[in-house]
C-alpha positions as CSV (number, residue, x, y, z in Angstrom):
1,M,13.3,-24.2,-2.8
2,S,9.9,-24.8,-4.9
3,T,7.2,-22.1,-5.4
4,Q,4.9,-24.2,-7.1
5,R,1.3,-23.9,-5.5
6,S,-0.6,-26.7,-4.3
7,P,-3.8,-27.5,-6.3
8,G,-5.9,-27.3,-3.4
9,P,-7.3,-23.9,-2.0
10,T,-5.3,-22.4,0.8
11,P,-6.9,-22.1,4.1
12,A,-7.1,-18.3,5.2
13,A,-5.1,-17.0,7.9
14,D,-8.2,-15.6,9.7
15,G,-10.4,-18.3,8.5
16,E,-12.9,-16.2,6.7
17,W,-13.7,-14.2,3.6
18,R,-14.0,-10.4,4.1
19,R,-16.2,-7.9,2.5
20,L,-15.7,-4.1,1.3
21,S,-17.3,-1.5,3.6
22,V,-21.2,-1.3,3.2
23,R,-20.7,2.6,3.6
24,V,-19.4,3.0,0.1
25,I,-23.1,2.3,-1.1
26,W,-24.1,5.8,0.6
27,V,-21.2,7.7,-0.4
28,D,-22.3,8.2,-4.0
29,L,-26.2,9.0,-3.0
30,V,-24.8,11.6,-0.4
31,Q,-22.5,13.0,-2.9
32,S,-25.0,13.6,-5.2
33,V,-27.5,15.3,-2.8
34,V,-24.7,17.6,-1.7
35,S,-24.1,18.6,-5.3
36,L,-27.7,19.7,-5.7
37,L,-27.5,22.2,-2.9
38,P,-26.4,25.1,-4.6
39,A,-29.7,24.7,-7.2
40,V,-31.7,24.2,-4.5
41,V,-30.8,27.2,-2.8
42,A,-31.2,29.3,-5.5
43,I,-34.7,28.0,-6.5
44,A,-36.0,27.8,-2.9
45,V,-34.6,30.6,-1.1
46,F,-33.5,33.1,-4.2
47,Q,-36.9,32.1,-5.9
48,V,-34.9,31.9,-9.3
49,E,-36.7,30.7,-12.2
50,V,-34.8,27.8,-13.7
51,S,-34.9,26.8,-17.1
52,F,-34.4,23.3,-18.7
53,G,-31.3,24.3,-20.1
54,A,-29.8,25.1,-16.6
55,L,-31.7,21.8,-15.1
56,W,-30.0,19.4,-17.1
57,P,-26.6,19.3,-15.3
58,L,-28.6,18.8,-12.3
59,I,-30.2,16.1,-13.6
60,A,-27.3,14.3,-14.7
61,V,-25.5,14.8,-11.5
62,A,-28.4,12.9,-9.7
63,A,-28.7,10.3,-12.3
64,W,-24.8,9.6,-12.0
65,G,-25.1,9.7,-8.4
66,V,-27.9,7.1,-8.2
67,I,-26.1,5.0,-10.9
68,G,-23.0,5.1,-8.9
69,A,-24.7,3.9,-5.7
70,I,-26.3,1.0,-7.6
71,V,-23.0,-0.2,-9.2
72,D,-21.4,0.1,-5.5
73,A,-24.3,-1.8,-4.1
74,V,-23.7,-4.6,-6.9
75,R,-19.8,-4.6,-6.2
76,W,-20.4,-4.9,-2.4
77,L,-22.6,-7.8,-2.8
78,F,-20.2,-9.7,-5.2
79,T,-16.8,-8.9,-3.9
80,S,-14.9,-10.5,-1.2
81,Y,-11.4,-10.8,-0.2
82,R,-9.0,-12.8,2.1
83,V,-5.5,-13.1,3.4
84,S,-3.9,-16.5,3.4
85,E,-0.5,-17.2,4.4
86,S,0.9,-17.3,1.0
87,D,-1.5,-15.1,-0.8
88,I,-4.1,-12.5,-1.1
89,E,-7.1,-13.3,-2.8
90,R,-10.1,-11.5,-4.6
91,R,-13.2,-12.7,-6.2
92,T,-15.9,-10.7,-7.8
93,G,-18.2,-10.6,-10.8
94,V,-21.9,-10.9,-11.3
95,F,-22.5,-12.9,-14.5
96,V,-18.9,-13.8,-14.9
97,R,-17.2,-14.6,-11.9
98,R,-13.5,-13.6,-11.6
99,R,-11.0,-14.8,-9.0
100,R,-7.5,-13.3,-8.7
101,S,-4.7,-13.9,-6.4
102,V,-1.2,-12.8,-5.7
103,R,1.6,-14.2,-3.8
104,R,2.4,-12.1,-0.8
105,D,6.3,-12.4,-1.6
106,R,5.6,-10.9,-4.9
107,I,3.8,-7.6,-3.5
108,R,6.0,-4.5,-4.2
109,S,3.7,-1.7,-2.6
110,V,0.4,-1.1,-0.7
111,D,-1.0,2.2,-1.9
112,T,-3.6,3.7,0.4
113,S,-5.8,6.6,-0.6
114,A,-8.8,8.5,0.3
115,K,-10.8,11.2,-1.2
116,L,-12.5,13.8,0.7
117,R,-15.9,11.7,0.7
118,H,-13.9,8.8,1.7
119,R,-12.5,10.5,4.6
120,L,-15.8,11.7,6.0
121,A,-17.2,8.2,5.6
122,G,-14.0,6.8,7.3
123,L,-13.1,4.6,4.0
124,R,-9.9,4.0,2.4
125,V,-9.0,2.6,-1.0
126,V,-6.3,0.1,-1.0
127,A,-4.2,-0.9,-4.3
128,I,-2.0,-3.5,-4.0
129,G,0.7,-3.5,-6.5
130,A,2.4,-6.4,-7.9
131,G,4.7,-6.7,-11.0
132,Q,2.4,-8.9,-13.6
133,Q,0.3,-6.1,-14.4
134,T,3.2,-3.3,-14.9
135,S,2.6,-3.3,-18.5
136,A,-0.8,-2.6,-18.1
137,G,-0.2,0.2,-16.0
138,E,-2.5,-1.1,-13.2
139,A,-1.9,-2.4,-9.7
140,A,-2.5,-6.1,-9.1
141,F,-6.0,-5.4,-7.9
142,L,-8.1,-2.6,-6.2
143,L,-10.0,-2.7,-3.0
144,D,-12.4,0.3,-3.0
145,A,-13.2,1.0,-0.3
146,L,-12.5,-0.6,3.2
147,T,-12.9,0.9,6.6
148,R,-9.9,2.7,7.9
149,T,-9.3,0.0,10.5
150,D,-9.6,-2.9,7.9
151,A,-7.3,-0.7,5.4
152,E,-4.3,-0.3,8.2
153,R,-4.8,-3.6,9.1
154,L,-4.6,-5.1,5.7
155,R,-1.5,-3.0,5.1
156,R,0.4,-4.2,8.0
157,E,-0.5,-7.9,7.1
158,L,0.8,-7.4,3.7
159,I,3.8,-5.3,4.3
160,R,5.3,-6.3,7.4
161,E,4.3,-10.1,7.5
162,G,5.2,-10.2,3.8
163,A,8.6,-9.0,4.5
164,A,9.3,-11.5,7.3
165,A,8.0,-14.3,5.0
166,Q,10.6,-13.3,2.7
167,G,13.3,-13.0,5.1
168,A,12.3,-16.5,6.3
169,A,12.6,-17.7,2.6
170,V,16.1,-16.4,2.3
171,Q,17.1,-17.8,5.6
172,G,15.7,-21.1,4.5
173,A,17.5,-21.0,1.4
174,A,20.9,-20.3,3.0
175,V,20.6,-23.0,5.4
176,Q,20.0,-25.5,2.4
177,G,23.0,-24.1,0.9
178,A,25.1,-24.4,3.8
179,A,23.9,-28.0,4.3
180,V,25.2,-28.9,1.0
181,Q,28.7,-27.0,1.2
182,G,29.2,-27.9,4.9
183,A,29.3,-24.2,6.0
184,A,29.5,-23.6,9.9
185,V,28.5,-20.1,10.0
186,Q,24.8,-19.3,9.2
187,G,25.3,-15.9,8.6
188,A,27.8,-16.2,6.0
189,A,25.5,-18.7,4.2
190,V,22.4,-16.0,4.1
191,Q,25.2,-13.5,2.4
192,R,26.3,-16.1,-0.1
193,A,22.7,-17.0,-1.0
194,A,21.6,-13.2,-1.4
195,V,24.7,-12.8,-3.9
196,Q,23.9,-15.6,-5.9
197,L,20.4,-14.1,-6.5
198,T,20.7,-10.9,-8.5
199,A,17.9,-8.2,-8.8
200,A,17.7,-9.1,-12.6
201,E,16.9,-12.6,-11.7
202,R,14.3,-11.5,-9.3
203,D,12.7,-9.2,-11.9
204,L,12.6,-11.8,-14.6
205,A,10.9,-14.4,-12.1
206,D,8.2,-11.8,-11.0
207,S,7.6,-11.0,-14.6
208,G,6.9,-14.7,-15.3
209,R,9.9,-14.8,-17.8
210,G,11.9,-17.2,-15.7
211,D,11.7,-20.6,-14.0
212,E,9.7,-20.3,-10.9
213,S,11.7,-23.3,-9.3
214,G,14.9,-21.0,-8.7
215,P,13.8,-17.2,-8.8
216,A,11.5,-17.6,-6.0
217,A,13.9,-17.3,-3.6
218,A,15.5,-14.2,-5.2
219,A,12.1,-12.5,-4.5
220,S,12.9,-12.9,-0.7
221,V,16.2,-11.3,-0.6
222,P,16.1,-8.4,1.9
223,P,16.8,-4.7,0.9
224,R,20.4,-3.9,0.6
225,G,21.8,-2.0,3.6
226,S,18.8,-3.1,5.8
227,Q,19.9,-3.6,9.3
228,A,18.0,-6.1,12.1
229,R,16.1,-3.9,14.2
230,G,13.7,-4.6,17.3
231,S,11.5,-1.6,16.3
232,A,10.4,0.4,13.3
233,D,13.1,3.2,12.5
234,T,11.8,6.2,10.2
235,E,14.4,8.6,8.8
236,V,12.6,11.4,7.1
237,F,14.3,12.8,3.5
238,A,12.2,15.6,2.7
239,T,8.8,17.3,3.8
240,L,6.8,20.0,2.1
241,R,8.2,23.3,1.5
242,P,5.4,25.8,0.5
243,W,7.4,28.0,-1.8
244,W,7.8,24.7,-4.0
245,V,4.1,25.9,-5.3
246,V,6.0,28.4,-7.6
247,Y,7.2,25.5,-9.5
248,N,3.6,24.0,-10.1
249,L,2.0,27.2,-11.5
250,F,3.3,27.0,-14.9
251,S,2.0,24.4,-17.1
252,I,0.1,23.7,-20.3
253,W,-2.3,21.8,-18.0
254,A,-3.3,25.3,-16.4
255,Y,-5.3,26.3,-19.3
256,L,-7.4,23.0,-19.1
257,M,-7.7,24.0,-15.4
258,A,-9.0,27.2,-16.4
259,A,-11.5,26.1,-18.6
260,G,-13.1,23.6,-16.0
261,L,-13.1,26.5,-13.4
262,L,-14.5,28.8,-15.6
263,W,-17.5,26.5,-16.8
264,G,-18.0,25.7,-13.1
265,A,-18.4,29.1,-12.4
266,F,-20.4,29.7,-15.4
267,W,-22.9,27.0,-14.5
268,L,-23.1,28.0,-10.7
269,A,-23.9,31.6,-11.7
270,S,-26.3,30.5,-14.1
271,S,-28.1,28.7,-11.2
272,F,-28.6,31.8,-9.7
273,G,-29.7,33.9,-12.7
274,M,-26.3,35.2,-13.6
275,N,-24.9,35.4,-17.3
276,L,-21.3,35.5,-16.7
277,L,-20.8,36.3,-20.5
278,D,-22.9,39.3,-20.2
279,V,-20.7,40.6,-17.5
280,A,-17.5,39.8,-19.3
281,T,-18.8,42.0,-22.4
282,S,-19.6,44.7,-20.3
283,L,-15.8,45.2,-18.8
284,A,-14.5,46.6,-21.9
285,D,-15.1,47.5,-25.6
286,W,-14.0,44.2,-27.4
287,D,-14.9,45.6,-31.1
288,E,-12.0,48.4,-30.3
289,L,-9.4,45.8,-29.0
290,G,-10.0,43.9,-32.0
291,P,-9.5,40.1,-32.6
292,L,-5.8,40.1,-31.8
293,G,-6.2,42.0,-28.4
294,T,-9.3,40.0,-27.4
295,I,-7.2,36.7,-27.9
296,V,-4.3,38.2,-26.1
297,I,-6.5,39.4,-23.0
298,A,-8.3,35.8,-22.9
299,L,-5.1,34.0,-22.9
300,V,-3.5,36.1,-20.3
301,F,-6.9,35.8,-18.1
302,A,-7.3,32.3,-18.5
303,G,-3.5,31.5,-17.8
304,F,-4.0,33.4,-14.6
305,V,-7.2,31.6,-13.6
306,G,-5.4,28.2,-14.5
307,A,-2.1,29.2,-12.6
308,V,-4.1,30.0,-9.5
309,G,-6.0,26.7,-9.8
310,M,-2.9,24.5,-10.3
311,G,-1.3,26.6,-7.1
312,V,-4.5,25.5,-5.2
313,N,-4.5,22.2,-6.2
314,F,-0.9,21.5,-5.5
315,L,-1.1,22.9,-1.9
316,V,-4.2,20.7,-1.4
317,S,-2.5,17.5,-2.7
318,Y,0.7,17.9,-1.0
319,W,-0.1,19.5,2.0
320,R,1.7,17.5,5.0
321,F,4.0,15.7,2.3
322,E,6.4,13.5,3.9
323,L,9.2,11.4,2.2
324,A,10.8,8.6,4.8
325,R,12.4,5.6,5.0
326,V,11.0,3.1,7.2
327,R,13.0,0.2,8.8
328,S,12.3,-2.4,10.9
329,S,13.1,-6.1,11.6
330,D,10.8,-7.0,8.9
331,G,12.3,-5.1,6.1
332,S,12.8,-1.4,4.6
333,F,10.3,0.6,2.6
334,L,10.1,4.2,0.9
335,R,7.1,5.8,2.2
336,T,5.1,8.9,0.9
337,R,2.2,10.6,2.7
338,R,0.3,13.6,1.4
339,G,-2.9,15.2,1.1
340,L,-5.2,17.7,2.9
341,L,-8.7,16.9,2.0
342,S,-7.8,13.7,-0.2
343,T,-5.1,11.8,1.3
344,R,-2.7,9.2,0.1
345,E,0.0,7.0,1.4
346,V,2.5,4.8,-0.6
347,N,4.8,2.2,0.4
348,R,7.5,1.2,-1.8
349,D,9.4,-2.2,-1.2
350,E,13.0,-1.1,-1.3
351,A,14.2,-4.8,-2.4
352,R,12.0,-3.5,-5.5
353,M,13.8,-0.3,-6.4
354,R,16.2,-0.6,-9.2
355,G,17.4,3.2,-9.3
356,L,16.0,6.6,-9.8
357,T,15.3,9.1,-12.5
358,I,15.7,13.1,-12.3
359,S,13.7,14.9,-15.3
360,E,14.3,18.4,-16.1
361,P,11.5,19.8,-18.4
362,L,12.9,22.0,-21.2
363,L,10.8,25.1,-20.8
364,W,11.4,25.5,-16.9
365,R,14.8,24.5,-17.0
366,W,15.9,27.9,-16.3
367,M,14.1,27.8,-13.0
368,G,15.9,24.6,-11.9
369,M,12.7,22.6,-12.1
370,A,13.1,18.7,-11.7
371,D,10.6,15.7,-11.1
372,T,11.9,12.8,-9.3
373,N,10.7,9.3,-9.7
374,V,12.2,5.8,-8.7
375,I,12.9,3.0,-10.8
376,T,10.7,0.2,-9.2
377,T,8.9,-2.9,-10.3
378,G,5.3,-3.2,-9.6
379,L,4.3,0.4,-10.0
380,G,2.3,1.8,-12.9
381,I,4.2,4.5,-14.9
382,W,1.1,5.6,-16.5
383,D,-0.8,6.2,-13.4
384,L,-2.1,9.6,-13.2
385,N,-1.6,9.6,-9.4
386,E,2.0,9.2,-10.0
387,P,2.9,6.3,-7.5
388,T,6.8,6.3,-8.5
389,A,6.9,10.0,-7.8
390,I,9.0,10.4,-4.4
391,L,9.1,14.2,-4.5
392,P,6.7,16.8,-5.9
393,R,7.9,18.9,-8.7
394,G,10.4,21.3,-7.2
395,P,14.1,22.4,-7.3
396,K,16.8,20.4,-8.9
397,S,19.1,20.7,-5.9
398,V,16.5,19.0,-3.4
399,A,16.1,16.0,-6.0
400,R,19.7,15.4,-6.0
401,E,20.0,15.7,-2.3
402,V,17.2,13.3,-1.9
403,G,18.5,11.2,-4.6
404,A,21.8,10.7,-2.8
405,R,20.0,9.6,0.3
406,V,17.8,7.1,-1.5
407,L,20.7,5.8,-3.4
408,G,23.2,6.1,-1.1
409,V,26.4,8.3,-0.6
410,P,28.2,9.0,-2.8
411,S,25.2,9.7,-5.3
412,P,25.8,8.3,-8.9
413,L,23.8,11.4,-10.1
414,E,26.6,14.0,-9.0
415,V,28.9,12.8,-11.3
416,D,29.8,15.1,-14.6
417,L,29.1,13.2,-17.4
418,P,31.3,13.3,-20.5
419,R,30.1,15.0,-23.9
420,H,29.1,12.7,-26.8
421,P,31.3,12.8,-30.0
422,R,30.5,15.5,-32.5
423,A,28.8,13.1,-34.8
424,A,25.9,12.5,-32.6
425,L,25.5,16.8,-33.0
426,R,25.6,16.3,-36.8
427,R,23.1,13.6,-36.8
428,R,20.7,16.0,-35.0
429,L,21.4,18.7,-37.3
430,W,20.6,16.4,-40.3
431,W,17.3,15.5,-38.8
432,A,16.6,19.0,-37.8
433,T,17.2,20.2,-41.7
434,A,15.3,17.0,-43.0
435,T,12.4,18.2,-40.8
436,A,12.5,21.8,-41.6
437,G,12.7,20.5,-45.5
438,V,9.4,18.4,-45.1
439,V,7.7,21.6,-43.8
440,V,8.7,23.7,-46.5
441,A,7.8,21.4,-49.0
442,L,4.4,20.8,-47.8
443,V,3.4,24.6,-48.0
444,A,5.5,25.4,-51.0
445,L,2.8,24.1,-53.6
446,P,0.1,25.8,-51.9
447,V,2.0,29.2,-51.8
448,A,3.0,28.9,-55.3
449,T,-0.7,28.2,-56.5
450,G,-1.9,31.2,-54.4
451,A,-3.9,29.0,-52.3
452,A,-1.9,30.3,-49.1
453,P,-0.4,33.6,-48.7
454,V,3.4,34.2,-48.9
455,W,3.8,34.7,-45.1
456,V,3.1,31.1,-44.6
457,L,6.2,30.3,-46.7
458,W,8.0,32.4,-44.7
459,A,7.0,31.2,-41.2
460,A,7.7,27.6,-42.6
461,L,11.4,28.6,-43.2
462,G,11.6,30.0,-39.6
463,V,11.1,26.5,-38.5
464,W,14.4,25.6,-39.5
465,P,16.2,27.7,-37.0
466,V,14.2,26.5,-34.2
467,C,14.8,22.8,-35.2
468,L,18.6,23.6,-35.5
469,A,18.4,25.1,-31.9
470,A,16.5,22.0,-30.6
471,A,19.1,19.8,-32.2
472,V,21.8,21.5,-30.2
473,V,19.6,21.3,-26.7
474,A,19.1,17.5,-27.5
475,Y,22.9,17.1,-28.2
476,R,23.9,19.0,-24.9
477,A,21.4,16.6,-22.9
478,L,23.2,13.2,-24.2
479,G,25.5,11.6,-21.3
480,H,26.3,8.2,-20.2
481,A,29.0,6.6,-17.4
482,I,29.5,3.7,-15.1
483,V,29.5,4.9,-11.5
484,G,30.1,2.2,-9.0
485,D,27.1,-0.1,-9.0
486,Y,25.1,2.2,-11.3
487,L,24.7,2.6,-15.0
488,I,24.0,6.4,-15.6
489,V,22.1,7.5,-18.9
490,R,21.1,11.0,-19.8
491,G,19.0,12.2,-22.7
492,G,15.7,14.0,-24.0
493,L,14.7,16.9,-25.8
494,M,11.6,18.4,-24.1
495,S,12.5,16.5,-20.6
496,R,16.0,15.7,-19.9
497,A,16.1,12.8,-18.0
498,T,19.1,11.6,-15.8
499,S,18.6,7.9,-14.8
500,A,20.7,5.8,-12.5
501,L,19.9,2.1,-13.0
502,R,21.6,-0.8,-10.9
503,R,23.6,-2.7,-13.1
504,D,22.7,-5.9,-11.4
505,A,18.9,-5.0,-12.5
506,V,20.0,-5.5,-16.1
507,S,18.5,-8.5,-17.7
508,T,19.2,-7.7,-21.4
509,I,21.8,-5.5,-23.2
510,A,21.4,-4.5,-27.0
511,V,23.9,-2.4,-29.2
512,R,22.1,-1.3,-32.5
513,Q,22.8,0.9,-35.3
514,S,20.8,2.6,-37.9
515,I,22.0,3.2,-41.5
516,L,22.9,6.9,-40.6
517,Q,24.6,6.1,-37.1
518,R,26.8,3.4,-39.2
519,R,28.0,5.9,-41.6
520,L,28.8,8.5,-38.6
521,G,30.1,5.9,-36.5
522,L,27.9,6.0,-33.8
523,S,25.7,3.3,-32.0
524,T,23.1,3.0,-29.3
525,V,23.2,1.0,-26.1
526,A,20.1,0.1,-24.7
527,A,20.0,-1.5,-20.9
528,M,16.6,-3.5,-20.3
529,T,15.2,-4.2,-17.0
530,A,11.7,-5.4,-15.7
531,A,11.3,-2.0,-13.5
532,G,10.3,1.5,-15.0
533,W,10.2,2.2,-18.7
534,S,11.8,-1.1,-19.3
535,A,14.7,0.0,-21.6
536,Y,17.3,2.9,-20.6
537,E,19.3,4.0,-23.6
538,A,22.6,5.7,-24.0
539,R,22.2,7.4,-27.6
540,D,24.7,7.9,-29.9
541,V,27.7,6.5,-28.3
542,A,30.9,6.3,-30.3
543,A,30.9,3.1,-32.1
544,P,34.4,1.9,-30.7
545,D,33.4,2.3,-27.5
546,A,29.7,0.8,-27.4
547,V,30.5,-2.8,-26.9
548,S,32.9,-2.4,-24.0
549,F,30.3,0.0,-22.4
550,A,27.7,-2.4,-22.9
551,A,30.0,-5.2,-21.1
552,R,30.7,-3.0,-18.2
553,A,26.8,-2.0,-18.1
554,A,25.9,-5.6,-17.6
555,P,28.7,-7.7,-16.3
556,G,28.9,-11.2,-17.8
557,L,26.0,-10.9,-20.1
558,I,28.1,-10.4,-23.1
559,D,31.7,-11.2,-22.0
560,E,31.7,-14.1,-24.5
561,F,31.3,-11.7,-27.4
562,V,33.8,-8.8,-26.3
563,D,37.1,-9.0,-27.9
564,P,39.6,-9.1,-24.7
565,E,42.1,-6.8,-26.5
566,P,39.7,-4.0,-27.0
567,A,38.0,-4.4,-23.6
568,S,41.3,-4.1,-21.7
569,A,42.3,-1.0,-23.9
570,A,39.1,0.7,-23.2
571,A,39.5,-0.1,-19.2
């Protein structure tokens, strides 16, 4: 079935181009007026004398609001979109006109979000995810902003009708194959067509690296295990448990949160004639505490403020969180909903999912903390909103339970991974020693010449045991296995990540050796795919087992390079 597009324009399904909502122009202006209220109240009601130093933030906010409203007005005037039978198109630009289109059968996700100001105005921001922009970490394009009714209408058109078009394409390919082969049963033909088109071929086609005449049918293969149903069926996997806030209080970002909150409090108090620095100075005798005591108290106080801010931000962001699988006769999607003031809904096409990753941060591993992300095409892994995250940071037991339900039971993430050879530990110990040696060498000369105190050299020597401990931790994190249809790899020092990747999604397999690995008898096996991080590595595998493991990780890719005798022995 050919997917080449006709040279002429495709007629729109509804016969007209659509515009963004005009309400978006007023949102920035109203937001600017509201942000000025504290200062207006302080000046008009409390008769506070305001200096220019306190006025410049107000002037900046007002100017920013006006500029934002002008930009939104220009964007509203020159932006339009339409949904045709095969594509969604957007045209925008003032001096340089841009026109983008995405085939509906290649849309992976439709992300609907709304900040508080959008919700009050009845607006939604729709991000349409497609694979051609994955490497840039952005969606195919953004529609900011639509009315709630238009956003819901667009989501239904792109997800349900798009999935139905995919199913029709599969059925058409199966019928054509049945006619050639003389098959009598149409259901068997559909099954054969689905088997012939692997996930790796679909990914390569959608990334623009394959032949568009063949892989287009692969883009229409329905999700594995989906059942034809007359109506939508929702299976809820997880909802918010408020005590998960404990897992989100402690982070280096808490100090950045504290800096923002304290600056905002200082600026707001200054509007009412209060100086918080004078208040803090009067609370204790800082000269008696000394520099060290002052620093300790400041860090503890900032950490407390930041932790409270992180906790409140988590509850506001993930309130009414729900992870569910939504099935219908048109397809199957993994949906997350969350948000109290600002809402966000992400629908991920399960036909595009290639696996799942559970990450455990090093410093909080003792708490059993874990992050859960799906390996899928079309979603940006660098997006600050984390569209690949299907659970908030929480207990590892919940992550494994949900992962088992998403991937299917028995879960490949539950297996015990064998230890890597001791040579892998020696390699990490060697690098730890070399790193500590470099640090000592850098401070040795300043200490020898008297430019730095002697304690600096002792501190540099203290880096060595820390590096050795990190080497042991990194070695214990290593692991790899083949479990059913999945390739399992585990590794990482600061964040131990366990990834389950579908073997039929592996498009390239690589076995490589560094000079040190060659001397230690080790190899690294990298499985490449068009989803997630693009490469998932089993580091420091025993060299005699590396090729056979690579052959089993990607069946059929390197069979011609594998010696039959070692392969049979490894099996």
